[in-house]
Structures are given as C-alpha cells and as structure tokens.
Wavefront OBJ file of the C-alpha trace (Angstrom):
o trace
v -239.489 -32.033 -45.295
v -239.742 -28.560 -46.743
v -239.876 -24.863 -45.908
v -243.435 -23.651 -46.522
v -243.969 -19.941 -47.204
v -247.567 -18.721 -46.889
v -248.273 -15.837 -49.274
v -251.561 -13.944 -48.935
v -251.175 -12.886 -52.600
v -248.832 -13.595 -55.491
v -245.583 -11.602 -54.911
v -245.769 -11.338 -51.096
v -243.232 -14.100 -50.476
v -240.818 -12.935 -53.174
v -240.915 -9.413 -51.753
v -240.535 -10.379 -48.105
v -238.582 -13.655 -48.104
v -236.731 -13.755 -51.418
v -233.293 -13.627 -49.824
v -233.963 -16.510 -47.440
v -235.517 -18.592 -50.225
v -232.391 -18.086 -52.331
v -230.184 -19.183 -49.415
v -232.311 -22.257 -48.711
v -232.212 -23.353 -52.335
v -228.426 -22.977 -52.438
v -228.286 -25.308 -49.433
v -230.458 -27.836 -51.259
v -233.505 -27.286 -49.040
v -237.006 -27.801 -50.459
v -239.208 -24.698 -50.701
v -242.966 -24.558 -51.270
v -245.092 -21.429 -51.660
v -248.756 -21.516 -50.614
v -250.539 -18.581 -52.257
v -253.868 -18.181 -50.474
v -255.961 -15.352 -51.928
v -255.269 -15.671 -55.651
v -258.839 -16.125 -56.899
v -261.526 -13.825 -58.251
v -264.543 -15.700 -56.892
v -267.674 -15.264 -58.978
v -266.817 -11.708 -60.069
v -266.136 -11.257 -63.768
v -265.540 -7.503 -64.032
v -263.260 -5.251 -62.034
v -264.243 -1.850 -60.706
v -261.743 0.985 -60.837
v -260.906 0.541 -57.148
v -260.490 -3.225 -57.542
v -258.113 -2.742 -60.450
v -256.043 -0.338 -58.380
v -255.986 -2.599 -55.321
v -254.902 -5.569 -57.432
v -252.122 -3.567 -59.047
v -253.657 -2.889 -62.460
v -254.387 0.787 -61.872
v -252.378 3.921 -61.351
v -253.252 4.644 -57.732
v -250.475 4.382 -55.152
v -252.581 2.616 -52.540
v -250.280 1.332 -49.855
v -248.003 4.184 -48.690
v -250.396 5.459 -46.024
v -247.870 6.729 -43.501
v -246.585 10.081 -42.304
v -243.782 9.944 -44.863
v -246.389 10.019 -47.626
v -248.822 12.391 -45.890
v -248.494 15.936 -47.181
v -251.494 17.357 -45.296
v -249.235 18.915 -42.679
v -247.179 20.882 -45.215
v -248.087 24.512 -45.676
v -248.503 26.016 -49.115
v -245.536 27.776 -50.690
v -247.790 30.767 -51.290
v -250.796 31.939 -49.267
v -254.173 31.126 -50.788
v -255.299 34.370 -52.371
v -258.362 34.144 -54.576
v -258.104 37.811 -55.433
v -254.695 37.316 -57.002
v -253.028 40.207 -55.245
v -250.248 38.063 -53.781
v -250.666 34.920 -55.844
v -247.790 33.534 -57.947
v -248.066 33.838 -61.736
v -249.174 30.240 -62.189
v -251.994 30.264 -59.598
v -255.442 29.444 -61.040
v -257.525 32.332 -59.725
v -261.029 32.881 -61.060
v -260.113 35.730 -63.397
v -257.194 33.768 -64.806
v -259.395 30.725 -65.368
v -261.875 32.956 -67.222
v -259.069 34.293 -69.388
v -257.869 30.766 -70.100
v -261.416 29.760 -71.016
v -261.664 32.680 -73.419
v -258.397 31.634 -75.085
v -259.638 28.051 -75.322
v -262.915 29.200 -76.879
v -261.047 31.298 -79.442
v -258.802 28.378 -80.359
v -261.794 26.049 -80.692
v -263.611 28.560 -82.890
v -260.622 28.848 -85.204
v -260.399 25.045 -85.401
v -264.067 24.611 -86.247
v -264.450 27.714 -88.405
v -264.771 25.598 -91.555
v -267.577 23.553 -90.035
v -271.231 24.445 -89.941
v -271.316 24.303 -86.148
v -269.158 25.503 -83.287
v -268.092 23.622 -80.147
v -266.746 25.301 -77.036
v -263.706 23.761 -75.331
v -264.395 23.723 -71.584
v -261.202 23.683 -69.548
v -263.302 22.472 -66.594
v -264.503 19.391 -68.526
v -268.098 20.535 -67.999
v -270.938 20.818 -70.547
v -271.540 24.407 -71.687
v -274.720 25.890 -73.194
v -276.360 22.491 -73.358
v -273.581 20.976 -75.465
v -272.443 17.488 -74.507
v -268.847 16.675 -73.679
v -266.602 15.177 -76.302
v -265.817 12.302 -73.946
v -269.516 11.450 -73.825
v -269.882 11.348 -77.601
v -269.548 7.940 -79.285
v -266.324 7.547 -81.302
v -264.874 10.637 -79.606
v -262.883 11.209 -76.426
v -260.820 8.668 -74.542
v -260.386 5.271 -76.166
v -259.522 2.244 -74.015
v -256.639 0.126 -75.217
v -257.016 -3.594 -75.702
v -254.753 -4.246 -72.726
v -256.862 -2.053 -70.453
v -260.175 -3.583 -71.462
v -258.763 -7.063 -71.014
v -257.470 -6.171 -67.555
v -261.005 -5.138 -66.611
v -261.919 -8.791 -66.326
v -261.175 -10.152 -62.891
v -260.235 -13.663 -63.949
v -257.725 -12.308 -66.468
v -256.219 -10.000 -63.855
v -255.755 -12.745 -61.312
v -254.486 -15.143 -63.983
v -251.708 -12.658 -64.777
v -250.672 -12.553 -61.130
v -250.735 -16.336 -60.784
v -248.607 -16.619 -63.914
v -246.067 -14.263 -62.349
v -246.076 -16.450 -59.230
v -245.430 -19.531 -61.355
v -242.515 -17.779 -63.066
v -241.007 -16.921 -59.690
v -241.427 -20.523 -58.502
v -239.621 -21.710 -61.628
v -236.913 -19.087 -61.056
v -236.516 -20.163 -57.416
v -236.759 -23.878 -58.200
v -239.597 -24.172 -55.696
v -243.125 -25.525 -55.831
v -246.227 -23.332 -55.682
v -249.768 -24.176 -54.576
v -252.694 -21.862 -55.329
v -255.634 -22.137 -52.945
v -257.513 -19.645 -55.165
v -259.614 -18.183 -52.359
v -261.089 -14.830 -53.494
v -259.009 -11.723 -52.926
v -260.465 -9.285 -50.365
v -261.680 -6.912 -53.075
v -263.906 -9.748 -54.306
v -265.237 -10.474 -50.821
v -266.973 -7.124 -50.480
v -264.233 -4.915 -49.033
v -264.535 -1.382 -50.416
v -262.068 1.456 -49.998
v -258.753 1.764 -48.212
v -260.268 1.931 -44.719
v -261.883 -1.493 -45.095
v -259.080 -3.128 -47.069
v -256.469 -2.036 -44.535
v -258.676 -2.563 -41.503
v -259.957 -5.309 -39.236
v -261.544 -8.285 -41.047
v -265.329 -8.513 -40.864
v -266.910 -10.892 -38.372
v -268.208 -13.091 -41.192
v -264.809 -13.210 -42.920
v -262.916 -15.884 -41.023
v -259.323 -16.995 -41.394
v -259.042 -20.092 -43.645
v -257.608 -22.226 -40.847
v -258.822 -25.662 -41.941
v -257.894 -25.513 -45.624
v -254.499 -23.951 -44.922
v -253.663 -26.349 -42.087
v -254.557 -29.278 -44.335
v -252.253 -28.104 -47.139
v -249.432 -27.332 -44.708
v -249.626 -30.735 -43.020
v -249.610 -32.446 -46.408
v -246.244 -30.812 -47.173
v -244.683 -32.079 -43.905
v -243.038 -28.726 -43.139
v -239.715 -28.236 -41.459
v -240.636 -24.555 -41.073
v -243.752 -22.534 -41.931
v -243.519 -18.819 -42.608
v -246.614 -16.622 -42.138
v -246.884 -12.835 -42.674
v -246.898 -10.535 -39.652
v -249.503 -8.374 -41.444
v -247.489 -5.170 -41.208
v -249.569 -2.631 -43.114
v -252.841 -4.162 -41.960
v -254.218 -5.648 -45.206
v -257.140 -7.914 -44.282
v -255.776 -10.835 -46.322
v -252.422 -10.572 -44.559
v -254.197 -10.437 -41.180
v -256.208 -13.555 -41.957
v -253.089 -15.446 -43.074
v -251.290 -14.392 -39.887
v -254.263 -15.510 -37.789
v -253.918 -19.019 -39.198
v -250.354 -19.191 -37.863
v -251.432 -17.873 -34.466
v -254.275 -20.372 -34.320
v -251.873 -23.221 -35.053
v -249.627 -22.092 -32.188
v -252.606 -22.168 -29.817
v -253.487 -25.745 -30.701
v -252.391 -28.458 -28.292
v -250.123 -31.052 -29.781
v -252.065 -33.832 -31.509
v -250.650 -37.284 -30.936
v -252.353 -38.734 -33.995
v -250.355 -38.216 -37.187
v -249.995 -35.762 -38.708
v -249.873 -33.751 -35.510
v -246.566 -31.969 -34.849
v -245.961 -29.421 -32.147
v -246.274 -26.247 -34.208
v -244.157 -24.177 -31.807
v -240.645 -24.065 -33.188
v -242.051 -24.645 -36.663
v -244.330 -21.612 -37.108
v -242.374 -18.466 -38.009
v -243.540 -15.012 -39.077
v -241.969 -12.787 -41.716
v -242.022 -9.000 -42.008
v -244.228 -7.833 -44.877
v -242.128 -5.858 -47.351
v -242.457 -3.105 -48.544
v -245.015 -2.222 -45.850
v -242.440 -2.730 -43.079
v -240.182 -0.250 -44.900
v -242.949 2.302 -45.379
v -244.033 2.086 -41.740
v -240.495 2.019 -40.294
v -241.320 -1.214 -38.467
v -238.847 -1.977 -35.662
v -240.485 -4.212 -33.039
v -243.614 -6.294 -32.466
v -245.121 -3.549 -30.310
v -245.435 -1.459 -33.479
v -248.240 -3.804 -34.574
v -250.388 -3.160 -31.493
v -250.883 -5.048 -28.263
v -253.145 -7.786 -29.638
v -251.456 -8.433 -33.005
v -249.732 -11.674 -31.991
v -251.732 -12.663 -28.954
v -253.015 -14.177 -26.930
v -250.436 -16.958 -27.195
v -250.136 -19.944 -24.852
v -248.226 -19.076 -21.708
v -245.351 -21.363 -22.680
v -244.932 -20.046 -26.257
v -242.934 -16.951 -27.136
v -241.870 -15.229 -30.375
v -238.309 -13.994 -30.852
v -236.462 -12.326 -33.746
v -233.981 -14.170 -35.949
v -231.907 -12.571 -38.688
v -231.143 -14.187 -42.032
v -227.993 -12.840 -43.681
v -228.962 -12.418 -47.340
v -225.935 -10.423 -48.488
v -225.073 -13.020 -51.117
v -228.694 -13.244 -52.266
v -229.908 -9.652 -52.404
v -229.329 -9.223 -56.149
v -230.960 -12.620 -56.762
v -233.912 -11.422 -54.701
v -234.186 -8.269 -56.810
v -234.171 -10.357 -60.001
v -236.985 -12.492 -58.613
v -239.133 -9.486 -57.740
v -238.815 -8.146 -61.293
v -240.824 -11.181 -62.459
v -243.885 -9.537 -60.894
v -244.052 -6.871 -63.589
v -247.697 -5.985 -62.894
v -246.775 -4.738 -59.406
v -243.514 -2.842 -59.867
v -244.932 0.524 -60.900
v -247.698 0.456 -58.309
v -245.454 -0.447 -55.383
v -242.180 1.246 -56.283
v -242.511 3.330 -59.431
v -240.359 1.042 -61.547
v -237.555 -1.502 -61.481
v -234.711 0.756 -60.362
v -236.631 2.318 -57.442
v -237.590 -1.223 -56.409
v -233.977 -2.375 -56.442
v -232.860 0.687 -54.476
v -235.620 0.133 -51.900
v -234.794 -3.563 -51.475
v -231.133 -2.738 -50.859
v -231.940 0.122 -48.465
v -234.339 -2.020 -46.461
v -231.897 -4.942 -46.370
v -229.152 -2.700 -44.993
v -231.525 -1.237 -42.391
v -232.613 -4.688 -41.184
v -229.010 -5.854 -41.021
v -228.236 -2.827 -38.881
v -230.985 -3.805 -36.431
v -229.278 -7.165 -35.972
v -225.752 -5.769 -35.840
v -224.871 -7.521 -39.095
v -222.871 -6.254 -42.077
v -224.389 -6.292 -45.540
v -228.083 -7.156 -46.013
v -230.550 -9.129 -43.922
v -234.174 -10.226 -43.531
v -235.758 -10.582 -40.106
v -238.079 -13.373 -39.013
v -240.003 -13.944 -35.786
v -239.720 -17.570 -34.705
v -241.957 -19.305 -32.190
v -240.289 -20.935 -29.191
v -241.604 -23.369 -26.595
v -240.418 -22.024 -23.235
l 1 2 3 4 5 6 7 8 9 10 11 12 13 14 15 16 17 18 19 20 21 22 23 24 25 26 27 28 29 30 31 32 33 34 35 36 37 38 39 40 41 42 43 44 45 46 47 48 49 50 51 52 53 54 55 56 57 58 59 60 61 62 63 64 65 66 67 68 69 70 71 72 73 74 75 76 77 78 79 80 81 82 83 84 85 86 87 88 89 90 91 92 93 94 95 96 97 98 99 100 101 102 103 104 105 106 107 108 109 110 111 112 113 114 115 116 117 118 119 120 121 122 123 124 125 126 127 128 129 130 131 132 133 134 135 136 137 138 139 140 141 142 143 144 145 146 147 148 149 150 151 152 153 154 155 156 157 158 159 160 161 162 163 164 165 166 167 168 169 170 171 172 173 174 175 176 177 178 179 180 181 182 183 184 185 186 187 188 189 190 191 192 193 194 195 196 197 198 199 200 201 202 203 204 205 206 207 208 209 210 211 212 213 214 215 216 217 218 219 220 221 222 223 224 225 226 227 228 229 230 231 232 233 234 235 236 237 238 239 240 241 242 243 244 245 246 247 248 249 250 251 252 253 254 255 256 257 258 259 260 261 262 263 264 265 266 267 268 269 270 271 272 273 274 275 276 277 278 279 280 281 282 283 284 285 286 287 288 289 290 291 292 293 294 295 296 297 298 299 300 301 302 303 304 305 306 307 308 309 310 311 312 313 314 315 316 317 318 319 320 321 322 323 324 325 326 327 328 329 330 331 332 333 334 335 336 337 338 339 340 341 342 343 344 345 346 347 348 349 350 351 352 353 354 355 356 357 358 359 360
C-alpha cells in the first residue's frame, strides 16, 4: 500500500504536496510519484515559446491574475509627444533624434580609423541600406553552449526528469515517468491555448494512468485540482474525476475509488489566484460526480515540514527563477502560502489543503 501522487509535470508534486510527503515519510508510509507529461514526443528542437513554457526561458508565464495586471494603472505622467509636460527621461521624437545623433557621432569616432563607417541605430533598424550587426556572421549576439543545448527538447525534458529523480531520492520515494508529451509538444501555442480548455482530440490519459495506479495498490491517490487552468493539469484532474464516476469493479484489482481519490491545490497557482473554495474553479470543474460522492476539504499540518519542503523545491533549479525569481522569494512564498492555508483551517503554523472524496 502506498500514497500515489500524480504530477502533471516534474516539480508539481514537490511544490504542492511537499509538506505532506515529508510527514508521510516520517511516519514510514510509502510514497510514489507518477509524473505524467514528462516527454518531448517526436520534437527535437524547442521554439522560444516552448522554452519559456518549459521553464528554460525568461518569460514569467504563469502569473496571469489581477495582481500581476498593470493595464489598469495610469501613467505617472501624461503622454505628451510634444514634450511640453513630459518628464526629462521621456523618449519623445526630438529626444530620440538627438540620441541618434549622439550615437552616430560616437560610432563615427570609433570607426574613424577604418575605411568605412557604420551608423549605430538605437532603434535596432537597418539604416541607409546597411545591415544590422546582429545579422552579420561572427558579430552580434552569441549563444552560449548552455542555451544552444537547452534548445533541444529531449535535453530540456531530461533535465526536468533528472530534477524529479533527485527529489524522489531526497524524499525517499519512488518515481514513475509515463513520458507522455508535454502540452507544448502536442500543438498548444500561446498562453490562451496552454491555459485553456483541452482540445477535443486531446483526451485525458485515463487507461494508462489507471493501470499504473492500480499496479501500485494505492492507499490514497492525489490528483491536481488544475488551479491555474494548464491543460496538462486539467487532463490529470479529469482522470481522477473519471475514476470517481466508475462503478466499483468486483474483479481484482477493482477498489471503490471514493475515499481513495483526493485532489491537491496546485501551488503556486493557488497562491497567485487567491484560491479559497472549489467554486473559484467554476461550476463544472469537479463535476458531474455521482450523486452519492462528495468532495470535502482536509488540512495537513506541515509546520514541522515546511523547511524540508523548501529544501525539496530547491532541487528543481530550472524552475526557480521562472516561477519565483530565485530561491529566497520561493522560500518566502512557500511560507506565506502555508500560513494562509493554515489560517483557512483555523490552524497555527503552516498547512496544505486537500480535497478528499467521500461516499455519502
């Protein structure tokens, strides 16, 4: 018997359930992590968007909430192209022209000992038919070895699987990689698609996941609630919901999944979206369920494990900057979220919240 944690991607379980895993291991309970979408499929090269979505770029993809939306903030100074009321640093047209003239003069002085002269465009645009430095071989930006290696999808996913293996070793748990392709390798493009409803032809991997879960003879199974809306998280959640809808099979292995299937709150998305109750996910997020099955919150006190949880998350080095901006902001966020969840349950210290299925 074991506690099976279903992770859409490497790091999801450590981020969301690290405190509970630490508590279970201290009690001598077996823990297994099933990482579902850890493969690259047949794709060998990563686009810029794919690199960012996988955590190997610089884009802050996930914080898509009001707290991160600055569109409603007015400018400190009114937009004034004429410059009459503009602050000294505003880039009005005449000031840009003056800056361009200064740049041209500096470039001319630099190249004055050469037999030709290159203008330095502050707009990064070709001038007078001259090509850009960045477009000239052996000039401009040079990619580092690490960056060019990360451009290959299999290498990128291998790094994330390695981090998952390190966490499993750290947590003294087992890990199983199903290696289904990540959503960015299944044709999802852009934030709207990646954080939206799965396509009709992209079905939840019910059969393969159910087979692996049954093989592990679970005492409890933990699925994501899909807070944040990532398609891979939605598909993993749908497997848990589908298992709850199944009638009990009297041929082994065929347990009654109600009471076994549990859902965890996806961190840090639950923190970013100020998630409080199931209704925040929408009316159809966890339904329809059988009439005699309900889902209720349970709180795990992780006060003694919160620093252990933070140490485990640091093993996912490829994700820290993208999700949190570094190790210290991550640690601060984990503690803040743990205190907030504990407050929801009227507990002191730190907590994680789970949504357990119940047969009425």
